[in-house]
N, CA, C and O atoms as a GROMACS GRO file, in nm:
protein
  584
    1MET      N    1   2.272  -1.340   2.263
    1MET     CA    2   2.335  -1.333   2.147
    1MET      C    3   2.456  -1.241   2.148
    1MET      O    4   2.447  -1.130   2.200
    2HIS      N    5   2.576  -1.284   2.089
    2HIS     CA    6   2.692  -1.211   2.093
    2HIS      C    7   2.683  -1.105   1.962
    2HIS      O    8   2.610  -1.122   1.864
    3TYR      N    9   2.771  -0.997   1.985
    3TYR     CA   10   2.768  -0.890   1.891
    3TYR      C   11   2.805  -0.952   1.753
    3TYR      O   12   2.743  -0.908   1.656
    4GLY      N   13   2.898  -1.049   1.733
    4GLY     CA   14   2.946  -1.080   1.617
    4GLY      C   15   2.833  -1.191   1.559
    4GLY      O   16   2.834  -1.212   1.437
    5ASP      N   17   2.750  -1.251   1.630
    5ASP     CA   18   2.640  -1.320   1.582
    5ASP      C   19   2.546  -1.232   1.536
    5ASP      O   20   2.494  -1.256   1.426
    6TYR      N   21   2.509  -1.121   1.606
    6TYR     CA   22   2.397  -1.034   1.556
    6TYR      C   23   2.437  -0.970   1.436
    6TYR      O   24   2.351  -0.937   1.353
    7MET      N   25   2.574  -0.945   1.415
    7MET     CA   26   2.626  -0.870   1.281
    7MET      C   27   2.599  -0.968   1.161
    7MET      O   28   2.546  -0.932   1.055
    8LEU      N   29   2.643  -1.108   1.191
    8LEU     CA   30   2.616  -1.196   1.079
    8LEU      C   31   2.477  -1.223   1.047
    8LEU      O   32   2.443  -1.236   0.929
    9LEU      N   33   2.388  -1.234   1.150
    9LEU     CA   34   2.249  -1.245   1.116
    9LEU      C   35   2.194  -1.126   1.048
    9LEU      O   36   2.116  -1.134   0.953
   10ARG      N   37   2.241  -1.005   1.104
   10ARG     CA   38   2.179  -0.888   1.027
   10ARG      C   39   2.241  -0.873   0.876
   10ARG      O   40   2.174  -0.830   0.782
   11GLN      N   41   2.369  -0.911   0.867
   11GLN     CA   42   2.412  -0.922   0.725
   11GLN      C   43   2.340  -1.020   0.632
   11GLN      O   44   2.311  -0.995   0.515
   12HIS      N   45   2.315  -1.128   0.691
   12HIS     CA   46   2.220  -1.232   0.613
   12HIS      C   47   2.092  -1.187   0.582
   12HIS      O   48   2.038  -1.207   0.473
   13LEU      N   49   2.036  -1.119   0.684
   13LEU     CA   50   1.883  -1.062   0.661
   13LEU      C   51   1.888  -0.953   0.562
   13LEU      O   52   1.798  -0.951   0.478
   14LEU      N   53   1.980  -0.863   0.558
   14LEU     CA   54   1.991  -0.756   0.451
   14LEU      C   55   2.017  -0.817   0.329
   14LEU      O   56   1.954  -0.774   0.233
   15HIS      N   57   2.102  -0.914   0.309
   15HIS     CA   58   2.121  -0.980   0.183
   15HIS      C   59   1.998  -1.059   0.134
   15HIS      O   60   1.981  -1.070   0.013
   16GLN      N   61   1.919  -1.109   0.213
   16GLN     CA   62   1.797  -1.174   0.182
   16GLN      C   63   1.695  -1.074   0.137
   16GLN      O   64   1.614  -1.098   0.048
   17GLN      N   65   1.702  -0.964   0.202
   17GLN     CA   66   1.599  -0.840   0.168
   17GLN      C   67   1.635  -0.798   0.031
   17GLN      O   68   1.550  -0.778  -0.056
   18GLN      N   69   1.766  -0.783   0.012
   18GLN     CA   70   1.805  -0.735  -0.132
   18GLN      C   71   1.775  -0.839  -0.251
   18GLN      O   72   1.748  -0.800  -0.364
   19LEU      N   73   1.782  -0.959  -0.221
   19LEU     CA   74   1.744  -1.058  -0.309
   19LEU      C   75   1.599  -1.051  -0.344
   19LEU      O   76   1.560  -1.052  -0.461
   20LEU      N   77   1.513  -1.042  -0.233
   20LEU     CA   78   1.365  -1.028  -0.250
   20LEU      C   79   1.338  -0.908  -0.320
   20LEU      O   80   1.255  -0.916  -0.411
   21GLN      N   81   1.393  -0.794  -0.294
   21GLN     CA   82   1.371  -0.673  -0.361
   21GLN      C   83   1.402  -0.689  -0.516
   21GLN      O   84   1.320  -0.650  -0.600
   22LYS      N   85   1.513  -0.743  -0.549
   22LYS     CA   86   1.549  -0.757  -0.703
   22LYS      C   87   1.434  -0.840  -0.756
   22LYS      O   88   1.370  -0.799  -0.853
   23HIS      N   89   1.404  -0.961  -0.696
   23HIS     CA   90   1.312  -1.052  -0.747
   23HIS      C   91   1.161  -0.968  -0.773
   23HIS      O   92   1.098  -0.973  -0.879
   24LEU      N   93   1.127  -0.904  -0.672
   24LEU     CA   94   1.001  -0.832  -0.682
   24LEU      C   95   1.006  -0.719  -0.791
   24LEU      O   96   0.911  -0.694  -0.865
   25ALA      N   97   1.128  -0.652  -0.793
   25ALA     CA   98   1.137  -0.544  -0.913
   25ALA      C   99   1.124  -0.603  -1.045
   25ALA      O  100   1.059  -0.545  -1.132
   26GLY      N  101   1.182  -0.716  -1.067
   26GLY     CA  102   1.173  -0.793  -1.186
   26GLY      C  103   1.031  -0.837  -1.216
   26GLY      O  104   0.991  -0.826  -1.332
   27ALA      N  105   0.956  -0.885  -1.126
   27ALA     CA  106   0.826  -0.933  -1.140
   27ALA      C  107   0.736  -0.811  -1.167
   27ALA      O  108   0.658  -0.815  -1.262
   28LEU      N  109   0.744  -0.706  -1.090
   28LEU     CA  110   0.670  -0.591  -1.099
   28LEU      C  111   0.683  -0.516  -1.242
   28LEU      O  112   0.590  -0.461  -1.302
   29LEU      N  113   0.813  -0.524  -1.284
   29LEU     CA  114   0.833  -0.456  -1.421
   29LEU      C  115   0.776  -0.530  -1.545
   29LEU      O  116   0.738  -0.480  -1.650
   30HIS      N  117   0.780  -0.654  -1.511
   30HIS     CA  118   0.721  -0.755  -1.627
   30HIS      C  119   0.619  -0.842  -1.578
   30HIS      O  120   0.637  -0.962  -1.598
   31PRO      N  121   0.504  -0.803  -1.513
   31PRO     CA  122   0.416  -0.883  -1.444
   31PRO      C  123   0.349  -0.993  -1.538
   31PRO      O  124   0.317  -1.102  -1.492
   32ARG      N  125   0.331  -0.961  -1.664
   32ARG     CA  126   0.254  -1.047  -1.760
   32ARG      C  127   0.344  -1.152  -1.822
   32ARG      O  128   0.299  -1.250  -1.880
   33GLU      N  129   0.476  -1.126  -1.806
   33GLU     CA  130   0.580  -1.225  -1.886
   33GLU      C  131   0.566  -1.369  -1.833
   33GLU      O  132   0.590  -1.382  -1.714
   34GLY      N  133   0.535  -1.464  -1.892
   34GLY     CA  134   0.521  -1.605  -1.859
   34GLY      C  135   0.397  -1.628  -1.793
   34GLY      O  136   0.379  -1.730  -1.726
   35ALA      N  137   0.304  -1.534  -1.809
   35ALA     CA  138   0.182  -1.563  -1.734
   35ALA      C  139   0.108  -1.677  -1.801
   35ALA      O  140   0.107  -1.687  -1.924
   36SER      N  141   0.050  -1.758  -1.725
   36SER     CA  142  -0.036  -1.869  -1.786
   36SER      C  143  -0.165  -1.825  -1.823
   36SER      O  144  -0.229  -1.760  -1.740
   37GLU      N  145  -0.215  -1.850  -1.936
   37GLU     CA  146  -0.341  -1.803  -1.980
   37GLU      C  147  -0.424  -1.935  -1.962
   37GLU      O  148  -0.546  -1.922  -1.968
   38SER      N  149  -0.377  -2.052  -1.943
   38SER     CA  150  -0.467  -2.161  -1.932
   38SER      C  151  -0.560  -2.166  -1.801
   38SER      O  152  -0.515  -2.154  -1.687
   39GLY      N  153  -0.676  -2.182  -1.827
   39GLY     CA  154  -0.778  -2.172  -1.710
   39GLY      C  155  -0.817  -2.025  -1.703
   39GLY      O  156  -0.902  -1.997  -1.618
   40GLY      N  157  -0.772  -1.932  -1.773
   40GLY     CA  158  -0.812  -1.793  -1.769
   40GLY      C  159  -0.735  -1.723  -1.665
   40GLY      O  160  -0.776  -1.611  -1.634
   41LYS      N  161  -0.626  -1.770  -1.604
   41LYS     CA  162  -0.550  -1.696  -1.507
   41LYS      C  163  -0.452  -1.600  -1.567
   41LYS      O  164  -0.376  -1.635  -1.658
   42ILE      N  165  -0.453  -1.492  -1.521
   42ILE     CA  166  -0.333  -1.382  -1.566
   42ILE      C  167  -0.268  -1.337  -1.439
   42ILE      O  168  -0.321  -1.352  -1.329
   43GLN      N  169  -0.155  -1.283  -1.457
   43GLN     CA  170  -0.089  -1.209  -1.355
   43GLN      C  171  -0.118  -1.066  -1.357
   43GLN      O  172  -0.132  -1.008  -1.464
   44MET      N  173  -0.129  -1.005  -1.242
   44MET     CA  174  -0.173  -0.878  -1.241
   44MET      C  175  -0.082  -0.809  -1.105
   44MET      O  176  -0.025  -0.879  -1.022
   45VAL      N  177  -0.084  -0.678  -1.106
   45VAL     CA  178  -0.015  -0.607  -0.995
   45VAL      C  179  -0.127  -0.544  -0.908
   45VAL      O  180  -0.209  -0.462  -0.948
   46GLU      N  181  -0.120  -0.594  -0.784
   46GLU     CA  182  -0.221  -0.546  -0.683
   46GLU      C  183  -0.133  -0.439  -0.599
   46GLU      O  184  -0.027  -0.466  -0.544
   47THR      N  185  -0.195  -0.312  -0.601
   47THR     CA  186  -0.147  -0.201  -0.522
   47THR      C  187  -0.234  -0.183  -0.411
   47THR      O  188  -0.357  -0.186  -0.425
   48LYS      N  189  -0.173  -0.161  -0.286
   48LYS     CA  190  -0.261  -0.122  -0.173
   48LYS      C  191  -0.210  -0.002  -0.125
   48LYS      O  192  -0.088   0.011  -0.115
   49LEU      N  193  -0.297   0.102  -0.088
   49LEU     CA  194  -0.264   0.224  -0.034
   49LEU      C  195  -0.313   0.237   0.100
   49LEU      O  196  -0.436   0.238   0.108
   50TYR      N  197  -0.249   0.247   0.212
   50TYR     CA  198  -0.296   0.268   0.339
   50TYR      C  199  -0.291   0.400   0.391
   50TYR      O  200  -0.185   0.455   0.419
   51VAL      N  201  -0.412   0.456   0.406
   51VAL     CA  202  -0.421   0.606   0.445
   51VAL      C  203  -0.489   0.606   0.577
   51VAL      O  204  -0.596   0.550   0.600
   52GLY      N  205  -0.416   0.676   0.667
   52GLY     CA  206  -0.454   0.681   0.809
   52GLY      C  207  -0.569   0.805   0.815
   52GLY      O  208  -0.569   0.893   0.729
   53LEU      N  209  -0.654   0.804   0.909
   53LEU     CA  210  -0.753   0.916   0.915
   53LEU      C  211  -0.711   1.011   1.029
   53LEU      O  212  -0.771   1.118   1.038
   54ASN      N  213  -0.621   0.983   1.108
   54ASN     CA  214  -0.584   1.076   1.209
   54ASN      C  215  -0.510   1.191   1.150
   54ASN      O  216  -0.426   1.168   1.063
   55ASP      N  217  -0.532   1.308   1.188
   55ASP     CA  218  -0.466   1.437   1.151
   55ASP      C  219  -0.317   1.414   1.192
   55ASP      O  220  -0.288   1.360   1.299
   56ALA      N  221  -0.233   1.453   1.114
   56ALA     CA  222  -0.073   1.463   1.136
   56ALA      C  223  -0.035   1.538   1.252
   56ALA      O  224   0.064   1.501   1.316
   57ASP      N  225  -0.103   1.642   1.290
   57ASP     CA  226  -0.073   1.733   1.401
   57ASP      C  227  -0.128   1.694   1.517
   57ASP      O  228  -0.058   1.677   1.616
   58THR      N  229  -0.272   1.675   1.519
   58THR     CA  230  -0.340   1.652   1.631
   58THR      C  231  -0.347   1.505   1.684
   58THR      O  232  -0.377   1.479   1.801
   59LYS      N  233  -0.317   1.407   1.587
   59LYS     CA  234  -0.322   1.265   1.606
   59LYS      C  235  -0.460   1.219   1.642
   59LYS      O  236  -0.480   1.114   1.704
   60LYS      N  237  -0.564   1.305   1.599
   60LYS     CA  238  -0.699   1.261   1.620
   60LYS      C  239  -0.777   1.267   1.487
   60LYS      O  240  -0.748   1.350   1.400
   61GLN      N  241  -0.865   1.188   1.475
   61GLN     CA  242  -0.961   1.203   1.352
   61GLN      C  243  -1.050   1.315   1.358
   61GLN      O  244  -1.131   1.320   1.451
   62LEU      N  245  -1.045   1.414   1.263
   62LEU     CA  246  -1.104   1.533   1.259
   62LEU      C  247  -1.249   1.511   1.199
   62LEU      O  248  -1.347   1.568   1.247
   63LEU      N  249  -1.256   1.435   1.104
   63LEU     CA  250  -1.406   1.423   1.038
   63LEU      C  251  -1.452   1.286   1.036
   63LEU      O  252  -1.371   1.195   1.056
   64GLU      N  253  -1.569   1.262   1.017
   64GLU     CA  254  -1.642   1.132   1.023
   64GLU      C  255  -1.572   1.038   0.913
   64GLU      O  256  -1.515   1.087   0.816
   65THR      N  257  -1.579   0.919   0.934
   65THR     CA  258  -1.510   0.826   0.843
   65THR      C  259  -1.572   0.832   0.711
   65THR      O  260  -1.505   0.824   0.608
   66GLU      N  261  -1.704   0.846   0.710
   66GLU     CA  262  -1.780   0.852   0.571
   66GLU      C  263  -1.730   0.967   0.496
   66GLU      O  264  -1.726   0.957   0.374
   67GLU      N  265  -1.690   1.081   0.556
   67GLU     CA  266  -1.648   1.195   0.482
   67GLU      C  267  -1.506   1.157   0.421
   67GLU      O  268  -1.482   1.189   0.305
   68TYR      N  269  -1.425   1.098   0.486
   68TYR     CA  270  -1.291   1.059   0.431
   68TYR      C  271  -1.325   0.972   0.309
   68TYR      O  272  -1.279   0.997   0.198
   69LEU      N  273  -1.406   0.871   0.333
   69LEU     CA  274  -1.440   0.770   0.220
   69LEU      C  275  -1.502   0.840   0.100
   69LEU      O  276  -1.479   0.802  -0.015
   70LYS      N  277  -1.579   0.942   0.129
   70LYS     CA  278  -1.634   1.009  -0.003
   70LYS      C  279  -1.528   1.084  -0.076
   70LYS      O  280  -1.527   1.095  -0.199
   71GLN      N  281  -1.433   1.138   0.009
   71GLN     CA  282  -1.317   1.218  -0.054
   71GLN      C  283  -1.226   1.123  -0.140
   71GLN      O  284  -1.183   1.156  -0.251
   72LEU      N  285  -1.201   1.002  -0.079
   72LEU     CA  286  -1.128   0.895  -0.147
   72LEU      C  287  -1.195   0.879  -0.264
   72LEU      O  288  -1.131   0.900  -0.368
   73LYS      N  289  -1.325   0.842  -0.273
   73LYS     CA  290  -1.395   0.796  -0.407
   73LYS      C  291  -1.395   0.887  -0.507
   73LYS      O  292  -1.388   0.854  -0.625
   74GLU      N  293  -1.402   1.021  -0.464
   74GLU     CA  294  -1.396   1.146  -0.570
   74GLU      C  295  -1.252   1.144  -0.628
   74GLU      O  296  -1.238   1.176  -0.746
   75ILE      N  297  -1.147   1.111  -0.556
   75ILE     CA  298  -1.009   1.110  -0.615
   75ILE      C  299  -1.004   1.008  -0.707
   75ILE      O  300  -0.950   1.032  -0.815
   76CYS      N  301  -1.055   0.884  -0.682
   76CYS     CA  302  -1.051   0.766  -0.776
   76CYS      C  303  -1.114   0.804  -0.901
   76CYS      O  304  -1.064   0.782  -1.012
   77PHE      N  305  -1.231   0.864  -0.876
   77PHE     CA  306  -1.323   0.903  -0.996
   77PHE      C  307  -1.246   1.006  -1.073
   77PHE      O  308  -1.254   1.007  -1.196
   78THR      N  309  -1.174   1.091  -1.010
   78THR     CA  310  -1.120   1.196  -1.093
   78THR      C  311  -0.987   1.127  -1.190
   78THR      O  312  -0.964   1.160  -1.306
   79TYR      N  313  -0.915   1.034  -1.118
   79TYR     CA  314  -0.821   0.975  -1.196
   79TYR      C  315  -0.869   0.851  -1.277
   79TYR      O  316  -0.789   0.774  -1.330
   80HIS      N  317  -1.002   0.836  -1.284
   80HIS     CA  318  -1.071   0.726  -1.376
   80HIS      C  319  -1.000   0.591  -1.351
   80HIS      O  320  -0.954   0.527  -1.446
   81VAL      N  321  -0.992   0.546  -1.218
   81VAL     CA  322  -0.936   0.417  -1.192
   81VAL      C  323  -1.043   0.331  -1.105
   81VAL      O  324  -1.106   0.375  -1.009
   82PRO      N  325  -1.050   0.217  -1.152
   82PRO     CA  326  -1.140   0.114  -1.077
   82PRO      C  327  -1.064   0.086  -0.948
   82PRO      O  328  -0.942   0.078  -0.950
   83PHE      N  329  -1.140   0.071  -0.828
   83PHE     CA  330  -1.072   0.042  -0.700
   83PHE      C  331  -1.169  -0.029  -0.614
   83PHE      O  332  -1.288  -0.042  -0.642
   84SER      N  333  -1.115  -0.073  -0.511
   84SER     CA  334  -1.208  -0.110  -0.397
   84SER      C  335  -1.138  -0.054  -0.269
   84SER      O  336  -1.018  -0.030  -0.270
   85VAL      N  337  -1.213  -0.034  -0.164
   85VAL     CA  338  -1.174   0.031  -0.053
   85VAL      C  339  -1.227  -0.043   0.074
   85VAL      O  340  -1.342  -0.087   0.075
   86GLY      N  341  -1.135  -0.057   0.190
   86GLY     CA  342  -1.197  -0.125   0.298
   86GLY      C  343  -1.145  -0.039   0.416
   86GLY      O  344  -1.055   0.044   0.398
   87LEU      N  345  -1.202  -0.058   0.533
   87LEU     CA  346  -1.182   0.023   0.660
   87LEU      C  347  -1.098  -0.090   0.767
   87LEU      O  348  -1.142  -0.200   0.800
   88GLU      N  349  -0.992  -0.042   0.801
   88GLU     CA  350  -0.925  -0.118   0.916
   88GLU      C  351  -0.898  -0.033   1.034
   88GLU      O  352  -0.889   0.089   1.021
   89GLU      N  353  -0.884  -0.096   1.157
   89GLU     CA  354  -0.853  -0.024   1.277
   89GLU      C  355  -0.725  -0.085   1.319
   89GLU      O  356  -0.701  -0.204   1.299
   90GLY      N  357  -0.645  -0.008   1.375
   90GLY     CA  358  -0.509  -0.043   1.440
   90GLY      C  359  -0.449   0.065   1.511
   90GLY      O  360  -0.509   0.171   1.530
   91GLY      N  361  -0.321   0.040   1.554
   91GLY     CA  362  -0.244   0.135   1.615
   91GLY      C  363  -0.097   0.125   1.577
   91GLY      O  364  -0.052   0.035   1.505
   92TYR      N  365  -0.020   0.231   1.633
   92TYR     CA  366   0.115   0.237   1.595
   92TYR      C  367   0.188   0.321   1.700
   92TYR      O  368   0.128   0.400   1.773
   93PHE      N  369   0.314   0.304   1.703
   93PHE     CA  370   0.395   0.407   1.800
   93PHE      C  371   0.449   0.523   1.713
   93PHE      O  372   0.516   0.509   1.611
   94HIS      N  373   0.410   0.634   1.768
   94HIS     CA  374   0.456   0.761   1.700
   94HIS      C  375   0.602   0.770   1.742
   94HIS      O  376   0.653   0.707   1.835
   95ASP      N  377   0.671   0.868   1.654
   95ASP     CA  378   0.812   0.892   1.679
   95ASP      C  379   0.848   0.933   1.813
   95ASP      O  380   0.963   0.909   1.850
   96ASN      N  381   0.772   0.988   1.889
   96ASN     CA  382   0.801   1.017   2.037
   96ASN      C  383   0.772   0.901   2.123
   96ASN      O  384   0.800   0.913   2.242
   97GLY      N  385   0.719   0.788   2.081
   97GLY     CA  386   0.700   0.676   2.159
   97GLY      C  387   0.563   0.661   2.191
   97GLY      O  388   0.527   0.553   2.238
   98GLU      N  389   0.472   0.761   2.170
   98GLU     CA  390   0.331   0.753   2.220
   98GLU      C  391   0.264   0.657   2.126
   98GLU      O  392   0.296   0.647   2.008
   99TYR      N  393   0.159   0.580   2.190
   99TYR     CA  394   0.086   0.476   2.120
   99TYR      C  395  -0.036   0.558   2.064
   99TYR      O  396  -0.094   0.637   2.139
  100VAL      N  397  -0.076   0.540   1.936
  100VAL     CA  398  -0.187   0.600   1.892
  100VAL      C  399  -0.288   0.496   1.806
  100VAL      O  400  -0.245   0.427   1.714
  101GLU      N  401  -0.400   0.495   1.839
  101GLU     CA  402  -0.497   0.410   1.776
  101GLU      C  403  -0.543   0.495   1.653
  101GLU      O  404  -0.551   0.617   1.665
  102GLU      N  405  -0.575   0.429   1.530
  102GLU     CA  406  -0.622   0.504   1.408
  102GLU      C  407  -0.699   0.407   1.331
  102GLU      O  408  -0.679   0.286   1.330
  103LYS      N  409  -0.792   0.472   1.265
  103LYS     CA  410  -0.873   0.397   1.161
  103LYS      C  411  -0.792   0.433   1.019
  103LYS      O  412  -0.740   0.543   1.001
  104THR      N  413  -0.788   0.335   0.930
  104THR     CA  414  -0.723   0.345   0.816
  104THR      C  415  -0.807   0.291   0.701
  104THR      O  416  -0.857   0.178   0.706
  105LEU      N  417  -0.820   0.375   0.594
  105LEU     CA  418  -0.869   0.333   0.470
  105LEU      C  419  -0.759   0.244   0.394
  105LEU      O  420  -0.641   0.279   0.398
  106VAL      N  421  -0.795   0.136   0.330
  106VAL     CA  422  -0.705   0.063   0.242
  106VAL      C  423  -0.775   0.069   0.115
  106VAL      O  424  -0.887   0.023   0.091
  107LEU      N  425  -0.697   0.131   0.034
  107LEU     CA  426  -0.736   0.148  -0.124
  107LEU      C  427  -0.673   0.048  -0.211
  107LEU      O  428  -0.551   0.051  -0.226
  108THR      N  429  -0.750  -0.046  -0.273
  108THR     CA  430  -0.690  -0.144  -0.353
  108THR      C  431  -0.696  -0.103  -0.504
  108THR      O  432  -0.803  -0.063  -0.549
  109LEU      N  433  -0.588  -0.111  -0.583
  109LEU     CA  434  -0.594  -0.087  -0.734
  109LEU      C  435  -0.529  -0.200  -0.777
  109LEU      O  436  -0.437  -0.253  -0.714
  110ILE      N  437  -0.584  -0.248  -0.907
  110ILE     CA  438  -0.524  -0.356  -0.977
  110ILE      C  439  -0.469  -0.305  -1.108
  110ILE      O  440  -0.541  -0.231  -1.176
  111ASP      N  441  -0.345  -0.340  -1.152
  111ASP     CA  442  -0.294  -0.309  -1.267
  111ASP      C  443  -0.309  -0.147  -1.299
  111ASP      O  444  -0.332  -0.105  -1.412
  112ALA      N  445  -0.294  -0.069  -1.193
  112ALA     CA  446  -0.291   0.083  -1.223
  112ALA      C  447  -0.155   0.129  -1.264
  112ALA      O  448  -0.053   0.069  -1.232
  113GLU      N  449  -0.157   0.231  -1.333
  113GLU     CA  450  -0.026   0.297  -1.377
  113GLU      C  451   0.048   0.351  -1.265
  113GLU      O  452  -0.016   0.403  -1.173
  114GLN      N  453   0.187   0.345  -1.260
  114GLN     CA  454   0.260   0.374  -1.148
  114GLN      C  455   0.248   0.546  -1.119
  114GLN      O  456   0.250   0.593  -1.006
  115ASP      N  457   0.236   0.617  -1.227
  115ASP     CA  458   0.243   0.761  -1.217
  115ASP      C  459   0.100   0.795  -1.151
  115ASP      O  460   0.092   0.889  -1.071
  116THR      N  461  -0.005   0.724  -1.183
  116THR     CA  462  -0.136   0.756  -1.136
  116THR      C  463  -0.145   0.718  -0.998
  116THR      O  464  -0.216   0.788  -0.926
  117ILE      N  465  -0.076   0.609  -0.943
  117ILE     CA  466  -0.076   0.555  -0.811
  117ILE      C  467  -0.002   0.654  -0.728
  117ILE      O  468  -0.044   0.678  -0.614
  118GLN      N  469   0.108   0.714  -0.774
  118GLN     CA  470   0.178   0.814  -0.700
  118GLN      C  471   0.088   0.944  -0.683
  118GLN      O  472   0.080   1.001  -0.574
  119LYS      N  473   0.028   0.981  -0.784
  119LYS     CA  474  -0.050   1.095  -0.788
  119LYS      C  475  -0.167   1.090  -0.678
  119LYS      O  476  -0.194   1.186  -0.605
  120ILE      N  477  -0.231   0.972  -0.677
  120ILE     CA  478  -0.338   0.944  -0.584
  120ILE      C  479  -0.293   0.948  -0.442
  120ILE      O  480  -0.358   1.004  -0.354
  121ALA      N  481  -0.172   0.883  -0.420
  121ALA     CA  482  -0.120   0.871  -0.294
  121ALA      C  483  -0.079   1.015  -0.243
  121ALA      O  484  -0.102   1.041  -0.125
  122LYS      N  485  -0.023   1.106  -0.320
  122LYS     CA  486   0.011   1.229  -0.289
  122LYS      C  487  -0.117   1.327  -0.253
  122LYS      O  488  -0.115   1.408  -0.161
  123ASP      N  489  -0.221   1.306  -0.334
  123ASP     CA  490  -0.341   1.372  -0.327
  123ASP      C  491  -0.410   1.336  -0.187
  123ASP      O  492  -0.458   1.420  -0.112
  124LEU      N  493  -0.406   1.200  -0.163
  124LEU     CA  494  -0.465   1.149  -0.027
  124LEU      C  495  -0.392   1.211   0.089
  124LEU      O  496  -0.445   1.262   0.187
  125ARG      N  497  -0.247   1.197   0.060
  125ARG     CA  498  -0.174   1.246   0.192
  125ARG      C  499  -0.194   1.387   0.222
  125ARG      O  500  -0.191   1.430   0.338
  126THR      N  501  -0.216   1.472   0.104
  126THR     CA  502  -0.240   1.619   0.140
  126THR      C  503  -0.375   1.641   0.178
  126THR      O  504  -0.397   1.718   0.272
  127LEU      N  505  -0.475   1.579   0.115
  127LEU     CA  506  -0.613   1.597   0.151
  127LEU      C  507  -0.648   1.542   0.302
  127LEU      O  508  -0.723   1.602   0.379
  128PHE      N  509  -0.594   1.439   0.325
  128PHE     CA  510  -0.628   1.380   0.460
  128PHE      C  511  -0.519   1.426   0.571
  128PHE      O  512  -0.516   1.373   0.682
  129HIS      N  513  -0.439   1.519   0.537
  129HIS     CA  514  -0.331   1.584   0.615
  129HIS      C  515  -0.250   1.460   0.691
  129HIS      O  516  -0.257   1.443   0.813
  130GLN      N  517  -0.187   1.391   0.617
  130GLN     CA  518  -0.104   1.263   0.674
  130GLN      C  519   0.040   1.302   0.656
  130GLN      O  520   0.076   1.382   0.570
  131GLU      N  521   0.128   1.236   0.748
  131GLU     CA  522   0.277   1.244   0.727
  131GLU      C  523   0.317   1.167   0.597
  131GLU      O  524   0.405   1.210   0.523
  132SER      N  525   0.249   1.052   0.571
  132SER     CA  526   0.281   0.953   0.469
  132SER      C  527   0.173   0.874   0.441
  132SER      O  528   0.082   0.865   0.523
  133VAL      N  529   0.169   0.806   0.323
  133VAL     CA  530   0.068   0.699   0.280
  133VAL      C  531   0.167   0.588   0.244
  133VAL      O  532   0.266   0.606   0.173
  134LEU      N  533   0.131   0.471   0.300
  134LEU     CA  534   0.198   0.343   0.284
  134LEU      C  535   0.152   0.269   0.151
  134LEU      O  536   0.034   0.237   0.142
  135LEU      N  537   0.234   0.242   0.054
  135LEU     CA  538   0.210   0.168  -0.059
  135LEU      C  539   0.259   0.032  -0.064
  135LEU      O  540   0.377   0.015  -0.033
  136THR      N  541   0.178  -0.080  -0.101
  136THR     CA  542   0.245  -0.208  -0.101
  136THR      C  543   0.203  -0.257  -0.240
  136THR      O  544   0.099  -0.220  -0.294
  137GLU      N  545   0.286  -0.336  -0.291
  137GLU     CA  546   0.256  -0.390  -0.423
  137GLU      C  547   0.300  -0.547  -0.408
  137GLU      O  548   0.394  -0.593  -0.343
  138ASP      N  549   0.196  -0.619  -0.494
  138ASP     CA  550   0.224  -0.753  -0.511
  138ASP      C  551   0.176  -0.808  -0.623
  138ASP      O  552   0.070  -0.765  -0.669
  139VAL      N  553   0.245  -0.911  -0.686
  139VAL     CA  554   0.205  -0.972  -0.827
  139VAL      C  555   0.108  -1.099  -0.766
  139VAL      O  556   0.141  -1.188  -0.688
  140ILE      N  557  -0.016  -1.076  -0.826
  140ILE     CA  558  -0.116  -1.176  -0.794
  140ILE      C  559  -0.156  -1.257  -0.938
  140ILE      O  560  -0.124  -1.219  -1.050
  141ARG      N  561  -0.224  -1.362  -0.907
  141ARG     CA  562  -0.273  -1.440  -1.015
  141ARG      C  563  -0.419  -1.418  -1.003
  141ARG      O  564  -0.475  -1.438  -0.895
  142GLY      N  565  -0.483  -1.378  -1.110
  142GLY     CA  566  -0.649  -1.362  -1.094
  142GLY      C  567  -0.717  -1.428  -1.218
  142GLY      O  568  -0.653  -1.475  -1.312
  143SER      N  569  -0.834  -1.426  -1.211
  143SER     CA  570  -0.911  -1.478  -1.335
  143SER      C  571  -1.052  -1.412  -1.320
  143SER      O  572  -1.096  -1.385  -1.209
  144TYR      N  573  -1.114  -1.387  -1.423
  144TYR     CA  574  -1.256  -1.336  -1.430
  144TYR      C  575  -1.369  -1.444  -1.448
  144TYR      O  576  -1.374  -1.514  -1.549
  145VAL      N  577  -1.444  -1.452  -1.363
  145VAL     CA  578  -1.550  -1.566  -1.373
  145VAL      C  579  -1.672  -1.491  -1.448
  145VAL      O  580  -1.726  -1.391  -1.400
  146SER      N  581  -1.706  -1.543  -1.554
  146SER     CA  582  -1.826  -1.495  -1.628
  146SER      C  583  -1.928  -1.601  -1.670
  146SER      O  584  -2.030  -1.568  -1.731
   0.00000   0.00000   0.00000
């Protein structure tokens, strides 16, 4: 690929990313507008927090997974938010190029307040001694079966 082709492709991808961000920002600001109530389906915002269990300095897990899970549950209880949590395993390349395998807790919150989400993420980052916590948001359509 020539440099000019690369720059055109990069510019196109950046433009597409900006359009997607604008679309998602509008959807996240007004997730219930235009939501269909037929069939009991409503739009909700699903937020996922990805919290690694390896210590930021040692790059090793210092406590048993169950202890981290217990601490995560206590934080959610403190903020009075309903949640679900799962355990995933994966790996990443650290800034210095070193490959690190890590267990990650994935906390799922539905329609939680943004300020509460930020507080939970900061608490988990500090408590688990992480460099960062990844947050993802998605507008989902759900229904309650009763």
